[in-house]
N, C-alpha and C positions, 0 to 999 in steps of 0.2 A: 363539439368538445369542450372536456369538461376547464374550468377554469386555473386548476394546474395539476403539474402534475409529478410524483416523488417520486423519484429513482433511490435502490434499496441497493449497499455491497456490502451482504453482509458476508464476515467473516470468521471465522475461530475468536478470535479475541477482540473484535473492534467491531459494531455497525454504523455504518455511515449510511446520510443520507441528502436529498439536494432535493431543496422543490424550485421548480421550474414555471413559469406562466405559459400563457401558451404560442410566446413569439420565443420561446426558445431563453428567455433573458431569465439566468439565475437569483432565487430571490432571498436563501439563504440554504446553510450548509450546515449539519449536524453532524457528530461523531461519540462514541458515546460508547466506555466497555463493556461487551460482552464471551466473560471468560467459557465457550457454548462447551468447552469441554466436562464443566462442571456438572451442565444441565438445562435440556430444553427451557427451563423456566428462566435461564439469562436471558433466553434471546427472545421472551416475552416482556420481560420485563424491559431490555431495551427499542422493541419497538415501541411501547408504552410510553417509554420516558420520552419520546422521540416526536412520537405523534402526540404529547400535549404539548408539545413548541410549536406546534404549526398551529397557523391561525385560521386558516381555509381547510373544514374537513371533507369539502368535498371532489377531492382528486382521487386521478390515476394512480396507480402503483405499478412500477415496473422497480424487476428483486432480478440484482447480478448476485453471485455467491461463492465464496471460497470455503463458507462455513461445513460444507460435505464431507470436508477430510477430515475433522479432528476427531477423536477417537470413544466420541460418546455415541458414535453410528457403527453399525458394523459394516459398512462397507458404503462406498461413493450415493450407492443409487437410493440405498434409505438415508444417509444426510440430506439430498435432494427433497425428497418425498418430504423428510417429516419440516424441512424449513422453509418451502414452498406450502404446507397444510401450518406452521404457525403463522407465515404472513396472510393465508384465505380468514382464518379464526380472526385476525385481527380487524383485517382492514374488508372483509369479504369475496366470494369470487368474482361476481361482476366489476370489480374495480382492479382486479391484478392479471398482469402480465408477470411473463418471464422471459426472460433473455438467454435466447441457445444458441450464442455464437454462430457460425454458420449458417442455420436457419432462421436466426432474423429472432422475434421481440414477436413468442406466441400467448395468445390468451391463454389465463392457466386454466381455463374449461377446455381447452385442444390439446392442454399436455397430454403425452401418453408416458410411457416406463422407457421408449425409445427414445426421446426425448434426452434422456438424464447425462448421459456423457456428456452431450455437447451442452448443457447445462454447466453441470458440475467446472468448478472455478478459468471459468470463461472471462470474466472478468477483465483482466488486462487484454481481450480484444477490443471490449466494448469503447477502452479509453483510447485503444491504437485508431481503432478504427476515425472515432472520433478524430483524433491527430489527421488523419489521412485524408480525411475529407476537408482539413481548411490547410494543410500545406500538400503539396505534390511531394518532395521527399524532405529526410528528416531521419533520424535516428531517436525515437521515443522510450525514454527510461522512466521509471516508476519506480522509485528508493523507497518503501514503505518503514514501518516498522518491525519486520517480520521478513520481507523479500524482496528482490529485487526480478521489475520486469525490462526484456531489454528487446525493441522491437525495430527490424527494417520499415521504414516507411518510403514508397517510389511510385512517382506515376498516381497517384491519390489512394494507394493501395499497401492493405499489409502484407508485409514481403515473410510469414513466421516459416519454417523448417518445421517446426512441432503447433502440437496443439493442445494436446493431454499433458500435464505437469511431467510426466514421465518422460515424454519425448522433448519437450521443454530444459528438460534440468541437463536430458544429452547436448543439444547444442547450444548451451548456454545463452538459451534466450529467458532460462527463471536460472536466479541465483539464489540460493536460500541464503541470505542475510539481511541484515535492517537491524536501522539506528538506534532503535529501544528494546525487543525484548531479544535480539539471540545476544546468546550469553558468548561470553569475555572468550569463552573458551575454545567456541567454533571457529574464533574468529582468527588467533594466534594460540601457538603452543610451544613460541619463542619471542623473547622482543627483548629488544635492546634497553637495558636498567643500568643503570653509573658508569654508563661509558664502557659495560659488555654484556652480549650476549648470552642470554641465561634459557632455559626452560622455565614454562608457567603449569601452573599446578591447572590440571587438568577436574577443577570442581568448582561447580556452579555457586561461584561468590560474587558476578561480580554480570553486567550485561552492558552490551552497549551503549543506553540512557547514561549509565555513568562513563562511560567516556566523553559523550558530548556535553553532558552538564559543564565536567574539567573543563574541555571548551570553550563552552560556551556556546556552541549552537545548538545544542536542544530545544526547542520549544516546550517548554512544563504546560501546556493544556497538549500537548499531543502525546504524551508519557499518564496514560493511567492504567500502566502495567505495575504490580506492586515488585516492589524490587528483590533481589535475590535472597533479603537477611529480610525481607519484614521490616525493616526499617526508615527512618525519613528519607527526603528526598532535599538533600543538600548535597552542595561543595567536598564539605567535610565527611560524608557520610558516603559518598561515591568514592572518594577517596583511600577510604578508609577499607569499600570490599575492591578497590583496585590493590591495594596493598596485600589483601590476603593472597592473590594468586603469585606473588611473589617470594612469601617467608619472610617477607623483612615487616616491621613491627614499625606501624604509623606511628610518625610525629608528625606533629600541625606546624614543625620549623618546617618541615620537610615537605611543604602544598607544591614550591614547584619543584619538584623531582616526582612527585605524582600526575603534575600537568604533563613533563614531557614525556612519561608512561605512556599516557593517555594519548598523547601523539603521536605514537610510536604503533600504538596497536590501529587507529584511524587511520595511518596510511597504508594500515598491512592490508584490512578490508576497504578501502579506498581502491588499492592494486589491486586486491581480486577483481573489482567491477569494471574496474580499466583495464585489465586483459582481456575479459569477455565484452566491452564493449570493441576493443583493436578487432577481437576474432570477428562480430559483424561487420567494421569497417573494412576487411580484408576479402566481402565478398564483392569490395567492387561496385556494389548500385549507387553509391552514394559520390556527392565531390566533397572537396572544403566549402564549396559556399552552403552546403545543406545547415539545418542548423541542428544540435542537438536538443531535444522538448521534453522538459525535465519535467518532471509532477513527484508527489506523495509527500512525506512530511520530511525524508533526508532526501531535498530534489536539489539542496544547497551543496551536496557534492556532483550534481550531475552537472551544476555550473563549474566547478572546481576542475572536475576532467575534459569536461568540455573544452574548457581555459588550459589547461596544460596539452592537449591534442591539437589545438590553435583550431578548434570550429566553433561557431557563434553558438549561444542559447539565445533561447525561448523558454519563456514559464507557460507550462499550460494555462495558467490563468490568465495569461490572454490571448488567447484561443478562443475564449468563449466571455460573452458580453451579462454581468454580473451588479447588481448590486451592495454589494457586498460592502459594509464601511466599519474599520477597526477591527474586526472580528478576530477572535484567536483561532479561529480553524477559515483556513482560505476555500477556494474552488479546488485548486490543485492540491491539496492536501485529501480531496474526496474525487477524486476526479475520475473513478468508474460510475460513481453514483449518479455524477452531471453526466457520463456519459449516455449512462439508460435512458435517462431522459429527454437528454436533447435529441438524439437517437429516436424516441418514440416519437420526439413532438415533430420533425423531419418526414415521418415515413408517413403522416396523416396528410404532411404538405400534397 
């Protein structure tokens, strides 16, 4: 068996990787920007950037993905094929395996076109399946930069009602909202501002990164996306971007006003996620003693929602052995990458 396994989660905006040893111990995790819609070269650069940081070169690579959805590709099948090819070109065929959801982990040389639909956007299933191995029951919630996954775990199994993005959008197991890249106009069309309710401008003036920068909950290491106006990533600049949503001219003396506005937008996003959680709790597969499991860069919201609904909380990082110390990126930030690597290790036992 190889000395190390690298799990890859290849998204449309970021590439995440986790280096795991043969005992399933996470040695390192990486997060690299990858605006894949701009071209396959962005993926090649991200793979090279992370690859250069991995000290052990003789590794097995296991890949899951969501990047096949970007509009660089004509359809999902083409996206899956081109992402697989890029990884093969970088690390060679005999070292690469692909996570194909319910079909398991398959050596890339055995991948057929019939596997593509199982491979496409299956990263959520890897994370939830790993969590289900560790806990008999719970509500697994991964809030990322762009999307939120919500899965019921019961009897050490993932009880999903959908598998494809379409099915999961219908079931509210996929809520298309995140804490960094999501436009504010996609979260709120109205807000409370200066003690009154008002409509907001439906323009790409600000993102949720601006909201959480003002509330103090954004880890700047996670924000690797350009701002809406291309300006700097400061509280001052974020307040200015948010002010454009209201048509009310920004004044530095009004900073407290913009914090209140940000808190209102945050509350609306959290409410949407909370409602989806309540929908899954209503399936009556969980008890009040079961945990909410938080993953992703926005898992601080999972903790808040768990507290509000009266459920215990556990962090995904606490489910996995790791040696990370004082890293800006944690195992829970890269849950699918960690999961596919550890699932691969477990499959060899």
